[in-house]
BALOLUM-785875 format. One record per residue (C-alpha): residue in three letters; z, x, y. Coordinates in steps of 0.05 Angstrom, whole numbers, plus 5000, padded with zeros to 4 digits. Example, Ala and Ser with C-alpha at 12.3 -4.5 7.8 and 13.67 -1.06 7.14 Angstrom:
% BALOLUM-785875
Ala515652464910 Ser514352734979 
END
This chain:
% BALOLUM-785875
Unk469553864676 Unk471553704749 Unk470054414774 Unk462754364752 Unk461353624766 Unk461353134823 Unk462352394821 Unk454952314836 Unk453152694773 Unk456752174731 Unk453951564768 Unk446751814768 Unk446651784692 Unk447151024693 Unk441650924744 Unk436751164691 Unk440350944628 Unk442250224645 Unk438550014709 Unk439049274694 Unk446549274678 Unk451348964729 Unk454449514772 Unk458249114825 Unk459948374824 Unk463647894870 Unk465347164861 Unk458446974886 Unk453847584879 Unk451948124830 Unk448548804841 Unk445149184785 Unk445249934778 Unk437949944799 Unk439549554863 Unk445549994876 Unk441050614870 Unk435750314917 Unk440650104972 Unk444650754969 Unk438151154972 Unk436250775036 Unk442950935067 Unk442351665047 Unk435351715076 Unk437651415142 Unk443551895146 Unk439152495132 Unk434352275187 Unk440352255234 Unk442152975216 Unk448252775176 Unk449653175113 Unk454453685084 Unk460353805131 Unk459753115163 Unk464852555157 Unk461951845163 Unk466751275180 Unk464950625145 Unk468049955165 Unk467249395116 Unk470148825077 Unk470248845001 Unk462948774983 Unk457149064944 Unk454249345008 Unk460749715020 Unk460150054952 Unk452850214965 Unk454750505032 Unk459850965001 Unk454751204950 Unk449451305003 Unk454151745044 Unk455752154982 Unk448352224965 Unk447052505035 Unk452253045019 Unk457252785071 Unk464352535062 Unk466051805076 Unk472151545113 Unk473750815097 Unk476350365153 Unk479349705131 Unk476649145174 Unk483848875180 Unk486249505216 Unk488549435288 Unk483349655340 Unk487550245361 Unk487850515290 Unk480350425280 Unk478850795345 Unk483551365327 Unk480451455259 Unk473251465285 Unk475251975339 Unk478552425287 Unk472252435243 Unk468052685302 Unk462352245278 Unk457351965328 Unk455651425277 Unk459650835249 Unk456750525186 Unk458449795175 Unk457649305117 Unk459748715159 Unk454748145170 Unk455248245245 Unk457148845287 Unk464748885287 Unk468248745353 Unk469649375392 Unk465149795347 Unk460750045404 Unk467050305438 Unk468950695376 Unk462351045362 Unk455951205400 Unk451750865347 Unk453250315297 Unk448750225235 Unk448749625190 Unk447749715115 Unk444649015113 Unk439149235161 Unk438149895124 Unk437149535058 Unk431749105091 Unk428149605135 Unk429150315108 Unk424350615059 Unk428850865003 Unk427351554976 Unk431452024934 Unk435952454978 Unk433953184986 Unk441253434984 Unk446353414930 Unk453853494940 Unk457454074907 Unk464054034869 Unk467954344926 Unk464853904980 Unk469253355008 Unk467852654980 Unk472452255026 Unk477752285081 Unk483451785073 Unk488151665131 Unk495351565112 Unk501251385156 Unk505851985156 Unk513152035175 Unk511052205246 Unk507751535254 Unk501051865269 Unk495751745215 Unk493752375177 Unk486752465148 Unk487152745077 Unk480753125058 Unk479353054983 Unk473953434945 Unk468953194893 Unk471753634838 Unk478653314846 Unk476152604841 Unk471252784785 Unk476953104744 Unk481452494752 Unk475852004735 Unk473652404674 Unk480752444648 Unk482451714663 Unk476151434631 Unk477051854568 Unk484451704562 Unk483850954571 Unk477150814540 Unk473150624602 Unk465850594580 Unk459350204593 Unk462349584558 Unk468449574603 Unk469649084660 Unk474249314716 Unk476949034781 Unk478049284851 Unk483948984889 Unk487349534931 Unk486249535006 Unk480049945022 Unk483850435066 Unk488150645007 Unk485951204960 Unk487450774899 Unk481550324919 Unk476750904911 Unk479451094842 Unk478350354824 Unk471150394849 Unk468951054820 Unk472150974751 Unk467550414726 Unk461350664762 Unk462051354731 Unk462351014662 Unk456650524671 Unk461549954670 Unk461849324713 Unk466149324776 Unk468848644798 Unk471148604871 Unk477048134875 Unk476647634933 Unk482347514981 Unk484446854948 Unk485647194881 Unk488947784915 Unk494147314944 Unk495146854884 Unk497447164819 Unk495446564777 Unk488446584807 Unk488147334793 Unk490047254720 Unk485046684714 Unk479647164741 Unk481647674688 Unk480447154634 Unk474046854664 Unk470647524675 Unk473247834611 Unk476548404649 Unk478748994606 Unk481849464658 Unk485349264722 Unk490049544774 Unk495249174816 Unk500149454867 Unk507349534843 Unk509548914882 Unk504948484840 Unk506048804771 Unk511948384749 Unk508747724770 Unk502147894736 Unk505648084672 Unk509847454674 Unk503547034685 Unk499947344626 Unk503246954569 Unk496746674541 Unk491547084579 Unk487747514594 Unk485147594523 Unk480348174537 Unk485148604577 Unk486649284547 Unk490349634604 Unk493849394667 Unk495149964715 Unk500149964772 Unk502750454823 Unk504550564896 Unk512150444892 Unk517950544845 Unk517150064787 Unk523449694765 Unk524349524690 Unk519648974666 Unk519948574602 Unk513148704569 Unk514648454499 Unk510147854505 Unk503648184530 Unk498148454486 Unk495548984534 Unk498949624556 Unk502149694624 Unk501150384655 Unk505150614715 Unk501751144758 Unk505151594809 Unk502052054860 Unk500952204934 Unk494152174968 Unk494552934975 Unk494253004899 Unk488052554892 Unk491051874879 Unk495151984816 Unk499152584791 Unk502952274732 Unk502351674686 Unk507351294643 Unk506050774589 Unk511550284610 Unk516450094555 Unk519449404555 Unk525849314595 Unk528949054531 Unk529049774504 Unk533750004559 Unk530350684569 Unk531351104632 Unk526150974686 Unk520551494686 Unk514051644721 Unk511551984658 Unk507552624649 Unk501952964689 Unk494752724688 Unk488853164673 Unk490053894693 Unk495553714742 Unk502154094739 Unk508953824762 Unk514554284785 Unk521854154804 Unk524054644858 Unk530154714903 Unk530154874978 Unk528855614963 Unk522955434918 Unk526855634856 Unk526955214793 Unk533754884780 Unk536654814711 Unk532754344666 Unk535053634680 Unk537853794749 Unk535153444811 Unk529753804850 Unk523953644897 Unk517453464862 Unk511853954875 Unk504753884849 Unk499454414834 Unk492554434802 Unk485354234819 Unk487853544840 Unk490353804907 Unk486753584970 Unk483554095015 Unk488653925070 Unk489253485132 Unk483253365177 Unk483853755242 Unk491153935228 Unk492054645202 Unk499454635221 Unk501354055177 Unk496754315123 Unk500554965122 Unk507254605121 Unk505554165061 Unk500654585021 Unk504355235005 Unk502655884970 Unk504755784898 Unk511356154885 Unk509656314812 Unk501956304807 Unk498756804856 Unk492456544890 Unk494155814877 Unk497155274922 Unk502754784911 Unk503954134948 Unk510853924972 Unk511553164961 Unk518253044994 Unk520152644931 Unk526252784888 Unk525952794812 Unk528353124749 Unk525853274679 Unk528252784625 Unk529753034555 Unk523152764529 Unk519153194578 Unk517552634627 Unk519352604700 Unk524352134732 Unk523051944804 Unk529351924846 Unk526951744915 Unk525652164977 Unk528952824995 Unk532552495053 Unk535551985004 Unk541052484986 Unk547452335025 Unk554652575024 Unk559852025016 Unk567052275021 Unk564952975001 Unk560652754941 Unk553152834941 Unk550152154923 Unk542951994903 Unk541451324936 Unk535851214886 Unk540851244829 Unk544950704862 Unk538550294869 Unk537050384795 Unk544050154775 Unk543549534818 Unk536449374796 Unk538849334724 Unk543648774741 Unk541548064721 Unk538447664777 Unk536248254821 Unk528948254839 Unk528648794893 Unk533749264920 Unk533849784975 Unk539850234987 Unk541650615050 Unk547650975079 Unk550750835147 Unk552551385196 Unk559951535205 Unk563051195267 Unk569751365300 Unk571851805242 Unk570551285189 Unk567051505125 Unk559751325113 Unk558550705072 Unk552950535023 Unk549549875038 Unk545149524987 Unk539949015010 Unk538248564952 Unk532948034939 Unk535747574886 Unk531247284833 Unk534246594840 Unk532046584913 Unk524746674893 Unk525346194834 Unk528545644876 Unk523045694928 Unk517645694875 Unk520745094839 Unk521144714905 Unk513844864920 Unk511644624852 Unk515843994855 Unk512643794921 Unk505544024904 Unk505544524961 Unk500845104953 Unk504245754971 Unk498646045013 Unk501546695039 Unk507947075051 Unk509447155124 Unk514647505166 Unk516447055224 Unk511847235282 Unk508847805243 Unk504247895183 Unk503748535143 Unk496648715122 Unk498749085059 Unk495149224995 Unk495548474980 Unk497947855015 Unk503947854970 Unk506248534994 Unk508848245059 Unk514948045019 Unk517848735012 Unk512349265010 Unk515449675066 Unk522349375064 Unk525949985039 Unk522850445091 Unk524749965147 Unk531849895123 Unk532950645120 Unk529450785186 Unk533350255223 Unk539950485194 Unk538351205213 Unk537150955284 Unk543950615286 Unk540349955293 Unk544549585241 Unk550449185268 Unk557449445255 Unk559249285184 Unk565949005208 Unk561948405232 Unk560548235159 Unk567948195145 Unk568547705202 Unk563847195170 Unk556847435187 Unk555047465114 Unk547847265122 Unk546547675185 Unk539247825196 Unk539548585195 Unk532348725209 Unk532048225266 Unk537648615299 Unk534249275282 Unk527649105314 Unk531048785373 Unk535049435381 Unk528649845381 Unk525449355430 Unk531249455479 Unk532050195464 Unk524950475452 Unk527351185461 Unk530651115392 Unk523851245362 Unk522651875402 Unk519752075469 Unk512651885448 Unk514651175431 Unk513750805497 Unk513050065510 Unk507749765554 Unk510849445616 Unk507548955663 Unk510248575723 Unk517748535735 Unk519948945675 Unk516848435628 Unk515048765563 Unk508248655530 Unk509648425459 Unk502548635439 Unk503749345464 Unk510549355430 Unk507949145362 Unk502049625369 Unk506850195375 Unk511349935320 Unk505549905272 Unk503550615287 Unk510650845276 Unk512150465212 Unk505150505183 Unk503449755177 Unk500249235221 Unk502848625257 Unk498948005276 Unk501547635337 Unk501146895325 Unk499846435384 Unk506146195417 Unk503845475411 Unk503045525336 Unk510145785326 Unk512945285376 Unk509944715335 Unk512445045272 Unk519545095297 Unk520044365320 Unk524043945271 Unk523943195267 Unk531143205246 Unk533043555311 Unk536444105272 Unk534644795298 Unk531545265248 Unk535545885232 Unk535646335269 Unk533046065335 Unk528846645361 Unk528346775435 Unk520846895434 Unk519046475495 Unk523346825546 Unk520047275596 Unk525447785589 Unk529348015528 Unk536847925535 Unk542048335498 Unk543247775448 Unk535947615436 Unk532847655368 Unk525647915371 Unk522847835301 Unk525347605233 Unk523348235196 Unk528748275143 Unk529047535131 Unk523347355084 Unk519546745110 Unk514546345070 Unk509445935109 Unk506245315078 Unk501044845105 Unk500644155073 Unk497543515099 Unk496443825167 Unk503843965173 Unk507244635179 Unk513644805145 Unk517345425125 Unk522745655077 Unk526846275084 Unk530846705036 Unk535547205066 Unk537547895041 Unk544948025030 Unk549848595027 Unk553148784962 Unk558448744936 Unk562248294985 Unk557447724998 Unk558846985000 Unk553846694949 Unk555845964959 Unk554746045034 Unk547946355023 Unk546045814973 Unk547945275022 Unk543845615075 Unk537645635030 Unk538444905010 Unk539044725083 Unk532545105098 Unk529044735042 Unk531544085070 Unk528644255138 Unk521944425106 Unk521343725078 Unk523043385143 
END
C-alpha cells in the first residue's frame, strides 16, 4: 500500500467525507477537517507562488498548535518536504538546521516572528497571516510516493545533527499498518505529546489524520504532570496515546481507575524496564526503531512484569525485516548476539547533504541484491519465540578479565531487583595494570517515593524536574530526570572523567560523578576532540554560555542557563547550613577542585508561597554503597527544603 500511496492520499479522503469532524484540538481550540483543508491550501498556494515545490525542504518553527499541523500539511500539498524546528531549540541549532535545508524561507506558526528568525532565513512567513490574507486554492502539484515528506535532524554520535530524509511511501506504509493493527479509525481520539523535532511526533500527527480521527495536542502542563495527562485521557475520551519511555511506568501506575476509553498506550524511545500491567484495562505497546527506519521498526505487546518473561522489543512492523549480523555481515547462530540491521521500504533515503555517512550506514544488502540494509549500531538476538531482544549499543560489549560482558545484560539483571527504578551500567578503563571494573549507577525507587510523599505532605506542587544550573528540553519535562543519563555516564567514563574508584572506598560514597565529569570536560575540553573548543574572553575566563552551547551539540540535548541571582537566592538557607554540594558557580575562574554543574545528582525544584526550595536524590554505586549514609543525606536535604 505504501509504494502506491502518499500520506496526502489518506488525509484527502476525510476532507470530503467528514468536513465538519474535529481534526485537531487543543485545550482551548478546535479545527475541523474543512478548516484544516482551507488553511493548508492557503499555505500550499503561497509556497507555490514562491517557487517552492518538489525537491524543496521547508523549515517550520512552531509550538504545538493547529496552525503547525496545517503548516505541515500545506508544505506536503505543495510537493515539498518539511523540516520541523522545535521552538525550544538553542539558536545555534536552529540556524544550523535552516542552513542545511538550503531554504530561503522559514515558515512559522508562532504568534510573533521568532527571535533571530531573520538571521536564519532570508524570508519569514507566518501561517497566521497566510490564513487571513491568502486566497486558498487547491494545489496544482501532488507528491509522489518516493518524494520526501520530511527531514528530521537527529543528534548523532559525532555531536553534529544529521538530517534524515524520509519518503512518503515509508510513512504511508507505517501509518497504514499501525492504523489497521490497532484499530485507529474515524471514531478514534489520539494525542500528540512528543517533542516536535522528534520523528515520533509526526507518526502521532499523521496516524489519526489519515484515519479521519481527532488529534488532541497535549499542552505543556499535561506533558509535565502525569496525573494531569491521565485526567486529559479521561476527559477527552482518548482511545490511543503515546508517551516516551521515561513516562510509561508513571502513566500506567496512575491509571488505576482511568482512562476508561483508552484502548492502547504506546511507548518507545528507550529500553523499557519490566512494568506491572495487571491492573490496567488497555494494552501497553512498546515500539523500537531508529529515525532512519521511519520511526518504528518493531513492536511488542508488553506482558506484565509479574509474568517474569525475558525483555523483548517484539517483532517487525509492516514490511520491515530485522537481521542479526556479525562484523563480517554474516548471520550468527540463532540466539547468539549480533548487531541489529533493518531492511525494507521503511528505510529513509539517507542523510541530507551527507553522502559519506549515508554510505556508511545504509549498506548494500548482503543477501538481497538491489536492496539496502541499515546498520543500527544496536545489539540484539532472536529469542525462542521469534521476537527480538535489545541488548544495548555495539560499544556496550566490554572485556572484563578476559570475558566478554554485555553491559546491557548486567543492567537487565539489576533492573529486576526490588527497589530499582533506573539503572545505567558502564565499564571503567584499566589504570596502572588494574582490571576494568563494572560500575552501576542506580536510581532507587524509594528515593523517588520519599520525595513524592514529602511533596504531598506539604502540599507542594512538583512543577518540573531540573538539573542544577541546567534544564534538559527533552520529549517531556519529566525526561530531565534521566532521559540522557546513560549516555552521559558512558561518555564521561570513556573520557576518564570519573574519579578513581578508590575514592569510594575512602568514604566518598555519594560522590557526584557527573559533576566531576562535566567539570573535567570544562577544564579539559580537548577530551571531546579537536573540534570541541570553549569560548574564552578576558583573562582566560571561560564563557559558560559558550561552554554549554558546545556541550549541548556534543551530547544532543539543550541547557538553559539560569540567572546567577536566581540560583544565589535558591542556595541561601535560613538555617545557615550550606546546601550539598556547594557549587563554585560565581567564581571568575574555575579551580581544579571546582564543581561546575550537578548533572548526575537529580535535583527537583519547587516554588511555593514565593519561596524556592529544592530536594536532591543522588545516584549510587553498586554493590558497595552505604545506604544509611545516603538516606541521612536525603533526609537532610528535605529538612533544608522546609527551612
